[in-house]
N, C-alpha and C positions, 0 to 999 in steps of 0.2 A: 240381049239378055241371056238367050239360050247359049250363045257362044261363050259368054262369061262364065256361066255355070259349068259348061263342059271343060273350060280351061282350068278351073280351080279343082284341086284334089279334094276328094271327099274327106270330111272331118271325121277322124277316128272316134269311136265311142269313148266317153269320158269315164272309163273304168280305171281304177288304180290297182296295180298289182299288189298282191299280199306281200308284206315284208318278209324277208328271210328270217328264219327262226332265231339265229343268234342276235341279229339287230333288234328284233322285236323284244327279246328277253332283256337285252341291254337297256332299251328305252323303258321297259316295264319296271326295271329295278333302279331307275335313275342313273344308269351308267356305272353302277358300282360292281356289277357282277364279275367282269374280268379281273379287276384288281383284288377283289375279295377272294376269288378263286386262287389267285397267285399267292396272296399272303397265307391262305390256309395250306397250300402246298408247301410253302416254306416251313410253316409250323410242323406239318407232318414229317418233313425231311429232318427237322431238328430232333423229333422223337425217334426217327429211324437211326440217326447217328448215335443216339444214346445206347443202342444195342451193341455197338462196338465195344469190346472189352476195354475198360479203363475210362470210357466216355460217360458212363452212368453217373459219375460224380459231378458232371458239368450240367448246369441248369439248362433246360430246353429254351428258356428265355434268352440266355446268352448265345446258344447255338443259332437260334432264329435270327437274332440281329446280325450275327456274323455271316450267315448265309445270305440274308438280304443285302448286306453291304457288298458281298462278293458279286452277287448278280448285278447290282446297280453299277458298280465301278468297273466291271468287265464288259457287260453287255448293254447297260443302261436300262432304266425303267420305261417300259412302253407307255406311250401317251394314253392309250386306251385304258391302262390300268390305274392311272392317276386318281380318278374319283373313288375307286374302291380302296386304294391305299389310304386316302384321306379319311374315308369312312372308318377304316380299321383303327387309325390313329386316334380318332375322336370318340366315336360312338361305342365301338367294341371295347376300347380301353376302359372307358368309364363304367360300362356294364360289368366288365370283369372285376373291377375294383369293388363295385357294389357286392358282387357275389363273394368276394374275398371275406366279407364279414361273416359268412356262414361257417367259417373255419375257426371262429373265436366265440368264447362265452365269457360272461362276467365271472362265472365260477372259476375259470382258469386264473383270472387276476386275483381272486380271493385266495386261491391255493398258494400263490406266491407269497402272500402275507403283506401287511402294510409296510414293514421294513424292506422286504424284498422289492416290492413295487416302487417304493420311494427311491430305492437304490437304482433300479432300472431307469426310472423317469429322470432322475438327477443326472445320471451318466449320459442319457440320450440328449437332453437339452444342453448340457455343458459341451458335449461334442459338437452339436449342431452350431451353436453360436460361436464356439472357439474356432471351428473350421471356417465359418463365414468371415470372421474377423481376420484370421490368418490369410485367407484368400485376398482380402482387401489390401493387406500389407504387401503381399507378394505380387499384386497387380493382376490377379486373375479376375476375369469378368464376373460380375455379381451373379448372373444366372448360373454359370458353370460352378461357381463356388457353392451356391445353394444346392445344386443337384448333387455334388460330391458330398456335401454335408448331410443331406437327407439320406442318401444311399448308405453312407457309413454309419450314421446314427440310428437308423430304423431298420430297414429290411432290404438292402441291396437294390436290385434292378426294379422291383415293384415300387419301392419308395421313390426312385428316380423318376419313373414315368408318371407316377401320381402327382409328385411335386411339380413337375413341369407343366401341369394343367394350369397352374397359377404363376409359376416362375416365367414361363413362356420363353425358354431358351431355344436355340436352334436344334435341329436334329443332330448336328455334329456335337453340340454340348451334351445331349442325352447319350449319344454313343460313347463319348469320352468318359462320362461319369459312370456308365455301366461297365466300361472296361476297367476303370479304377477299382470299383467295389468288387468286381469279379477277381481281379488279380490279388488284391490284398486280403479279401475274404478267404480265398483259397490258401493263401500263405498261413492265415490264422488256423484254418482247418488242419494243416499239416504240423504247424509249430506247437500249438497249445498242448496237444496230447503228449508230444515229445518232452515238453517242459514240466508236465504234471509231477513227476517224481521229485523235482527240485523246488516246487512251489510250497509244499507243505499243506496243500488244500485237501480237504476231505471231499467225498463225492458230492455233497450238497453244494459246497463252495465252488467246486470245479464246474458243476452244472451252471451255477449262477454266472461264473466268469465267462463261459462260452456263450450263454444265452444273452448276456448283456453287452457283448462286444463284437461277436462275429457277425458278418454282414447279412448273408442269406440264411433262410430257414434251413435249407438242405445242408448247408455247410455246418450249421450249429448241430444238427442231428448227427452228422458224420463225425464231428469232433467230440461231442459230449458223451456219446455212448461208448467211446473208448475209455472213459473213466468209470464204466460200470452202468448197470441198469438204472440205479437211482440217479446218477449224474445225468444220464441221457434223458430220463423223463423230466427231471427238474429243469434241465437246460432248455428242453423244448418248450415247456410251459413258460419259462422266463422270457424266451424269445417271442412267443405268441403275445404275451402281455406287452412287450415292446412294440409289436406290430400294431396293437390296438391304439397306440399313441400316434399312429399315422394320421388319423382323422383330425384330432385337435391341432396338430402341427400344420396340416394343409389348410385347414380353415383359417388359422391365424395368419399364415402367409398370404392367403387370398385377401383377407381383410387389410393387411398391411399394404399389399399391392394396390388395392382400390384407394386407400388413403394417400399413397404416393401420387397416384394418377390425378387426384383432385387438385394437387398443387402444380401439376404440369399441364399447361394450357395446350401444348402440342399433342398430348396423349388423350385429350378429351374425347376423341372419336374412337379410341381403342382402349377403353378402360378394361382392366383385367376382370374376368368374370368371377363371381363367387362360386366356389366349387360345390354346388348343391348336391352333386352325386355322392359326396362324402357323407351327407346325411343319410343317403341310402345305405351306405356301408354301415353306419351306426344302427340303422333300422334292422339290418340283417343280423348284426351282433345281438340285438335285443330279441329278435325272433328265435335265433339259435339258442339263446339262454333260457327260453321257456321250455325247451326239450320237446317241442311238438314236431320237429323235423326228424324223420327216421334216419338212423345211422347210415343205412345203405344209400338213401337219397343224398345225404351230405357227402358221402364218399364219391358218388358219381358227379356231384356238382363241383367238388374239389378238383377232380380230374379235368372237367370242362373248363373251370376257371383258369387253370394253368395253361390249357391249350389256347384259350382266348387271349391270355396275356402274351403267349408266344406269337399269336397272329399279329397282335399290336406291335410287338418288337420286330417281327419280320417286316412289317410296314415301315417301321422306323429305319431299318437298315436300307430299305429301298429308296429312301430319301437322304441318305448320308453319303457325302463325298469324302473319300479318304484324303484327298488333297487339302480339303479344308481342315481336317483333323490335324494334319501335319503343321499347318500354319499356327495352331495353338501352342506349339512348342512343348517343353517338358515341365513348365511351371505347374500346370494342373496335375500332372502326375506326381510331382513333389508334394503338392497340397494333399492329394489322396494318400500318399505315404505318411505324411504328418498326421492326418486325421486318423489313420489306422493305428499308428503308434499311440496317439493321444487316448483313444477310447480303450485300447488294450491295457495300457499302463495305468490309466486312471481307475478303471474298474478293478484291476488287481490290487491296487493300493487301498481302495475303499473296502474291498472284501477283507483284506488282511487287517485293516484297522478297525472295522465296524462289526464284522460278522464273527 
């Protein structure tokens, strides 16, 4: 017995070493910390690039997705970053869209007037459904067609990523749609002011034309103010009233997706979710319309909202393979061009006819 005890090594104390700080923090935050830090660095880099002369006109959302795609396709996205990237794509994106509502008020819609708002809404929905129909004719995937339609009809990259919460396209679909609305929105920003002397539009009508047809808010501002202060102010308000229609469109698409899933037995386990966060967006619009939120607070929240959207787009880039983008061919690009021409020409014709 004594020999057996002497032959066996002493059992070490059952104490466990303290975890290293990075591993402890990673577990404490559910593994999202590395990826979240990476996406925030990408967003910060996008803002830094805008300090370069000439780059200030490019949205930080677009720069963020380009940086993310570059990192992913050159170096690859680290496995440890995946949970945080997913978190940015889902939670942060939805939270940012809710905060977007604090940039809108119902008073802005009233200032456009019933005729002006009806004009904006009619152009928006006509563009969306015409683009989706044309995409079906051209053989473009339904998800990608819907994303291009939403980005063109409403508010560019923000509308693309909001719509994808119910459309459920691939990351490559989102990246392609963002590229389309960026390219053609930028063309409108440059071409429309150059065409102003030949259109016969006054400042009010020119503002309505830019606000109802150009893709991104920043692009509208850049173009509309070239027609004068009145054109710039009215174009911005018209564009914001167009952004407000993002909520009913996304809710409608969510309801339609759920209805389609009911008839698809194979999709019974993956029914598209109702975009409840959009009701948060509407709630923020209602709160902002009461006037209780101080102007300086809203200004700070607007900056934070754009940064959070850039974080989400950076995450999108980190999951986008350029090789898969090339496989989609030129048809979606042609669809984006057709949608751009449709909304630009339709809105101009309606203004010349009705205003």
